[in-house]
Structure formats: structure tokens, C-alpha cells
C-alpha positions as CSV (number, residue, x, y, z in Angstrom):
1,P,-6.6,-31.7,7.4
2,S,-9.5,-32.5,9.6
3,F,-12.9,-32.7,8.3
4,K,-13.8,-29.4,9.7
5,E,-10.8,-27.7,8.1
6,A,-11.7,-29.4,4.8
7,K,-15.3,-28.0,5.1
8,L,-13.9,-24.6,5.9
9,G,-11.6,-24.6,3.0
10,A,-14.4,-25.7,0.4
11,L,-16.7,-23.1,1.8
12,R,-13.8,-20.4,1.4
13,L,-13.5,-21.5,-2.0
14,L,-17.2,-21.6,-3.0
15,A,-17.6,-18.2,-1.5
16,K,-14.8,-16.9,-3.9
17,L,-16.4,-18.6,-7.0
18,Q,-19.7,-17.0,-6.0
19,L,-17.9,-13.7,-5.6
20,K,-16.4,-13.7,-8.9
21,Q,-20.1,-14.5,-10.3
22,R,-21.3,-11.8,-8.4
23,R,-18.7,-9.5,-9.9
24,E,-19.3,-10.5,-13.2
25,A,-23.1,-10.0,-12.8
26,L,-22.4,-6.5,-11.3
27,N,-20.3,-5.4,-14.1
28,H,-23.2,-6.3,-16.7
29,W,-25.5,-4.3,-14.6
30,I,-23.3,-1.2,-14.1
31,A,-22.5,-1.2,-17.9
32,S,-26.2,-1.4,-18.6
33,S,-27.5,1.0,-16.0
34,S,-28.4,4.7,-16.7
35,N,-28.2,5.4,-13.1
36,W,-24.5,4.6,-12.6
37,P,-22.1,7.5,-13.3
38,I,-19.0,5.1,-14.3
39,G,-18.8,2.5,-16.8
40,T,-17.7,-0.9,-14.7
41,L,-16.9,-2.0,-11.4
42,V,-13.1,-2.1,-11.9
43,E,-13.3,1.5,-12.9
44,F,-15.1,2.4,-9.8
45,E,-12.7,0.4,-7.6
46,K,-9.9,2.2,-9.2
47,Y,-11.4,5.3,-9.0
48,V,-12.5,5.5,-5.3
49,G,-9.3,3.5,-4.4
50,K,-8.5,3.8,-0.8
51,A,-11.8,5.7,0.1
52,A,-13.9,2.4,-0.5
53,V,-11.7,1.1,2.7
54,D,-12.2,4.4,4.7
55,T,-15.9,4.3,4.3
56,D,-16.8,1.0,6.2
57,A,-16.4,-1.3,3.3
58,V,-19.2,0.4,1.1
59,L,-17.7,-1.7,-1.9
60,S,-17.6,-4.8,-0.1
61,L,-21.0,-4.6,1.1
62,F,-22.2,-3.6,-2.8
63,L,-20.2,-6.9,-4.0
64,S,-21.4,-9.5,-1.6
65,E,-24.6,-8.3,0.0
66,N,-26.6,-10.9,-2.3
67,L,-24.8,-13.7,-4.0
68,D,-27.7,-14.5,-6.3
69,V,-26.1,-13.3,-9.7
70,D,-29.7,-12.8,-11.3
71,V,-30.8,-10.3,-8.4
72,P,-29.3,-6.7,-8.7
73,P,-28.0,-5.0,-5.6
74,T,-30.3,-3.4,-3.3
75,D,-31.3,0.5,-3.5
76,S,-29.4,0.9,-0.1
77,S,-26.3,-0.5,-1.3
78,I,-26.4,1.4,-4.5
79,Y,-27.2,4.6,-2.7
80,A,-24.2,3.8,-0.5
81,A,-21.8,3.1,-3.3
82,I,-23.0,6.2,-5.4
83,Q,-22.6,8.3,-2.1
84,L,-18.9,7.0,-2.0
85,Y,-18.4,7.7,-5.6
86,D,-19.7,11.4,-5.5
87,S,-17.7,12.0,-2.3
88,T,-14.6,10.9,-4.0
89,V,-15.2,13.2,-6.7
90,K,-15.7,16.2,-4.4
91,E,-12.7,15.2,-2.6
92,K,-10.4,15.0,-5.7
93,E,-11.7,18.4,-6.8
94,K,-10.6,20.0,-3.3
95,T,-7.0,18.3,-3.7
96,E,-6.7,19.8,-7.0
97,R,-7.7,23.2,-5.8
98,E,-5.3,22.8,-3.0
99,W,-2.7,21.5,-5.3
100,K,-2.6,24.9,-7.5
101,K,-1.8,26.6,-4.4
102,R,1.0,24.4,-3.0
103,K,2.7,23.4,-6.4
104,G,4.7,26.9,-6.7
105,P,6.0,26.8,-2.8
106,L,6.8,23.1,-3.1
107,E,8.9,23.5,-6.1
108,R,10.9,26.4,-4.6
109,W,11.3,24.4,-1.4
110,I,12.8,21.4,-3.5
111,K,15.2,23.7,-5.6
112,G,16.5,25.1,-2.2
113,E,16.5,21.6,-0.3
114,F,18.3,19.2,-2.9
115,K,21.3,20.3,-4.8
116,G,21.2,20.3,-8.3
117,I,17.6,19.8,-8.5
118,K,15.5,22.7,-9.8
119,S,11.9,21.3,-10.1
120,L,9.7,18.3,-9.6
121,A,10.3,17.0,-13.0
122,A,14.1,17.0,-12.4
123,F,13.4,15.4,-8.9
124,S,11.5,12.5,-11.0
125,K,14.1,12.2,-13.4
126,F,16.9,12.1,-10.4
127,A,15.1,9.6,-8.7
128,G,14.2,7.2,-11.7
129,P,12.4,4.1,-11.1
130,H,12.5,4.2,-7.2
131,L,9.3,6.5,-7.3
132,S,7.2,3.6,-8.0
133,R,5.6,3.4,-4.6
134,T,4.5,7.1,-5.0
135,R,3.9,6.9,-8.9
136,G,6.2,9.8,-9.2
137,L,6.7,12.5,-6.6
138,G,5.0,15.2,-8.2
139,R,1.8,12.8,-8.5
140,F,2.2,11.7,-4.9
141,L,2.4,15.4,-3.6
142,K,-0.7,16.2,-5.9
143,D,-2.7,13.2,-4.7
144,H,-1.8,14.2,-0.9
145,A,-2.1,17.8,-1.3
146,L,-4.5,18.2,1.7
147,H,-1.8,16.6,4.2
148,P,0.4,18.8,6.3
149,L,3.1,20.4,4.3
150,D,5.7,18.9,6.6
151,E,4.5,15.3,5.8
152,L,5.1,16.1,1.9
153,K,8.4,17.4,2.7
154,K,9.3,14.1,4.7
155,E,8.2,12.2,2.0
156,A,10.2,14.2,-0.6
157,R,13.5,13.5,1.8
158,S,12.7,9.8,2.0
159,V,12.3,9.3,-1.5
160,Y,15.7,11.2,-2.2
161,A,17.7,9.3,0.4
162,I,16.3,6.1,-1.3
163,A,17.5,7.2,-4.9
164,K,20.8,8.5,-3.5
165,E,21.7,5.0,-1.9
166,M,20.3,3.1,-5.1
167,K,22.7,5.3,-7.2
168,A,25.7,4.5,-5.0
169,P,28.2,1.6,-6.0
170,K,27.3,-1.8,-4.9
171,K,30.2,-2.1,-2.5
172,E,28.9,1.0,-0.6
173,R,25.4,-0.4,-0.3
174,R,26.7,-3.7,1.1
175,K,28.7,-1.9,3.4
176,K,26.0,0.3,4.5
177,L,23.6,-2.5,5.0
178,L,25.9,-4.5,7.1
179,E,26.3,-1.7,9.4
180,A,22.6,-1.1,9.5
181,L,22.1,-4.8,10.5
182,S,24.8,-4.7,13.1
183,A,23.3,-2.0,14.7
184,L,20.1,-4.0,15.6
185,G,22.2,-7.0,16.6
186,L,21.7,-8.8,13.3
187,Q,23.6,-10.3,10.5
188,R,23.2,-10.6,6.8
189,R,21.1,-13.6,6.1
190,G,22.1,-15.1,2.8
191,D,18.5,-16.2,1.6
192,S,17.2,-12.8,2.1
193,K,15.5,-11.4,-1.0
194,L,15.0,-8.0,0.8
195,C,18.9,-7.6,1.2
196,D,19.7,-9.0,-2.1
197,A,17.3,-6.3,-3.6
198,Y,18.9,-3.4,-1.8
199,E,22.2,-4.5,-2.6
200,D,21.5,-5.0,-6.1
201,G,20.2,-1.6,-6.4
202,R,16.5,-2.6,-7.1
203,S,14.9,-1.7,-3.5
204,E,12.6,1.2,-2.5
205,K,14.1,1.1,1.2
206,T,17.2,2.6,2.7
207,A,19.8,0.5,4.5
208,E,18.0,1.3,7.7
209,D,14.6,0.5,6.5
210,V,15.8,-2.9,5.4
211,A,17.5,-3.7,8.7
212,H,14.3,-2.5,10.6
213,I,12.1,-5.1,8.7
214,M,14.7,-7.8,9.3
215,A,14.6,-7.2,12.9
216,Q,10.8,-7.2,12.9
217,M,11.0,-10.6,11.1
218,R,13.4,-12.1,13.2
219,Y,11.0,-10.9,16.4
220,I,8.1,-12.5,14.5
221,Y,9.9,-16.0,13.9
222,T,11.5,-16.2,17.5
223,A,9.0,-14.5,20.0
224,F,6.4,-16.8,21.6
225,G,3.1,-16.6,20.0
226,A,4.3,-13.8,17.6
227,L,4.3,-15.9,14.4
228,G,0.9,-17.2,14.9
229,T,-0.7,-13.6,15.5
230,Y,1.2,-12.5,12.3
231,N,-0.1,-15.2,10.1
232,E,-3.6,-14.8,11.5
233,M,-3.6,-11.1,10.6
234,R,-2.2,-11.7,7.2
235,E,-4.9,-14.4,6.5
236,E,-7.8,-11.9,7.6
237,L,-6.4,-9.1,5.3
238,V,-6.2,-11.5,2.3
239,E,-9.4,-13.2,2.7
240,E,-11.9,-10.6,4.4
241,Y,-10.3,-7.3,2.7
242,G,-8.7,-8.2,-0.7
243,Y,-5.1,-7.5,0.3
244,S,-2.2,-9.1,-1.8
245,W,-0.2,-11.4,0.2
246,T,2.6,-8.7,0.0
247,E,0.4,-6.2,1.0
248,A,-1.0,-8.0,4.0
249,S,2.6,-8.9,5.3
250,N,3.3,-5.1,5.1
251,E,0.0,-4.2,7.0
252,A,0.5,-6.8,9.5
253,R,3.9,-5.6,10.4
254,Q,2.4,-2.1,11.0
255,I,-0.1,-3.4,13.3
256,M,2.0,-5.8,15.3
257,N,3.3,-4.9,18.6
258,F,7.2,-4.7,18.6
259,P,9.9,-4.0,21.2
260,S,10.4,-0.4,21.7
261,K,14.1,-0.8,21.7
262,W,16.4,-2.8,19.3
263,P,18.4,-4.9,19.1
264,W,15.7,-7.2,20.7
265,M,17.1,-10.7,21.9
266,P,14.9,-13.5,22.4
């Protein structure tokens, strides 16, 4: 690498080390502060979850505003972080109330929609491990109780379809995947872990989902300039927003502009 690139890499490493120190100092400050409504920074991050992203990176500001580990956060960043916590508490309470109203009707809808499934508990048992993306359908519906009812029903149908495909014989899954790939002008790649997971019954996606992602990745690797854009977005999501590489890859595909029709041919 050039001197400029090496210097940039060193600065990024230093920033990560400083941020780690900052997190440790903040954890100590939170644990010993009578003003803070929760025990540790990790608990706080886990509690507010996506809200931290939705409120203009309040938590990021709280973490990195001052990298001097001996200096506590400023009053303004403390206030913003506590406001974020309080608003999350209120939102969860509102969701809990709404869930109590919706649980009964959703249970009745599930009973009529899916043959042989009488309740949310029975649905979760049917779907088994293929509910990890939503931590169980019941939990997902509860956490998203404020969303339109049609969205909740759509998610239930999606999870049911995935579980049903994962329970089918491997031979059927392979046939279904090859058909989905062929419809988009693609062939099964021998080195595809995504396809392997689907065929082995370890996926959280339908054959159509897998084929669609394979088509997107082919576009990224063959369209002029697409790969550079994709990698830049992934790096920014990882370095600036704390995404894992898997999360960053998924998010980058959501953001990118893809052809409106498939198959796409370079």
C-alpha cells in the first residue's frame, strides 16, 4: 500500500483502540452513576436496539464525542442518550398494549390460514429453527405490533413458506432451486454457500429468495462499476455504523439500484 493508505489504516486502527477504551470507561461511568437508568452500556445498546440508529446516531455520539477516557460524557450527550432510553421504554409499553389487542385476532387468523396449525405456539413448533431471523413468530409479531396487520400476515406467510421448503426432501429443494435460478437466466454455482445452505435445509430463504440474491451478486460482479460501489457501501456500514460484514452485505444490496427486470445480461 502507499504511504497515504498505510497512514489511513493506522488512523483507523487507532480510532478503534480509542473507541474500545472509551467504551470501557463509559461502562465504568454508567455502573457508578446514580443518574443512569440501566446497568451497563451493553445493556443500554441491547435495550434500545434499532432506535439508536433511528435517532440520528445518538449512541454513536455518546460513545465517540470525547475519546479522552478520563473525561465523562458531556451533559448534552448524556441527556440525548437518556431521552433515547426513555422514548424506547414508552414505545415498548405502547407496543405491549397493542399486542394485547391483536394477539387474539392473529391467533384466529393463523388457525384459519395454515392447515393443521392452531396457535402461535404450534406455528413456532412447525417452523422450528427457521424462525431465528424473527426470534420466533410470536415474538416478531409482538415486537412489531404497531405495524399494519397486513405486514404481520405477510411475514407469517413468508416464514411458513420457508419452513415448508426446508422440511421437503433435499431432492425436491434442489429441483426447486435449479428452476428458480433458470428463470433468472442463471446456473447453479458449485462454490455457492448460499445454494448449499438451501439444499441442505439450513436456510432462512425460499428458492426464489436465493435465486434473486444470486442474480444480484452476478450483476454486482459483472456490471461496470457496480462492485466498487458495493464494496464502498459495505466498508462504510462496517466502519462508520458498526455493522457486521454479513449485515453490511445485506444492507448494501437493499440500497443498490438493480435492473427492474431479470434475467439481466451484461
